[in-house]
N, C-alpha and C positions, 0 to 999 in steps of 0.2 A: 504494500500500500504506500502510495506516495505521501510524503509529509509536506505540509504547507501551512500557510497562515491565512486566517480569515479575520478581517478587521470589521468591527461593528461599532457604530457610534450610538451611545445611549446618553440620555440627559434626564433631568428632572428627578422624579421619584424613583425611577428605575436605577439611575446612577447613584442616588443616595442609598438605596437598598444594597446595591453591590458594594459600595464603600464600607457599609456597616459589617459586611461579611469578611473583610480583609484586615490584615495587620494584627496588632497586639490585642485588640478587642474582639476580633473575629476568628473564625475557624480556618481561614485560608490565607496563604501567603500572598497570592496575587489573583488578579481577575481571571486569568487563564485556568488556574487550578479550580476556582469556583465554578466556572462555566463547564469544564470537563466533568466535574462531579454532578452537576445538574443533568447533563446529557446522559451520563452513565446511569443515574437514578431513573431517568425517564425510560431509558431502554430496558432496564430491569423491570420496572412497573409494567411496561407494555408486554414483555415476555410472560410475566406472571398472569396478566389478564388473558393472554392467548392460551396458556396452559391450564387455566382454572377449570374449564369444562372437562378436560380429560382427567384431571385430578379428582373430580367428583363423580366420574362415570363408574358404572358397575363393571366388575371384572368381565362379565359376559359380553360387554361391548367391545372388548379388545380382540384383535386378531393376531395370532402368532405369525411372526415373520422372521426369516433368517437374514443374516447380513447380506447374502447374495440377493435376496428379494428386495431389500432396501436399496442396494446399489443399482440393481436393474431398474427399479421404479424411478430413482433419481436421474438416471441417464436418459429416460424418456422425457423428462421435463425440460 
């Protein structure tokens, strides 16, 4: 994956909120660290929402599949 930078300008209340998260009084050393944490947390929350139905499903709803079945299915996608 290529590494790069994304620059975003914020102002007003959003900028004030971010500043409160940084430095000696906040949990993060810099804005980039704070934004990375927000993105990671959102990705984790999305994954949990997607997996929740399967986690609540009855065992009878699951179908046994071998590693070869999964590989073959994914190649078709």
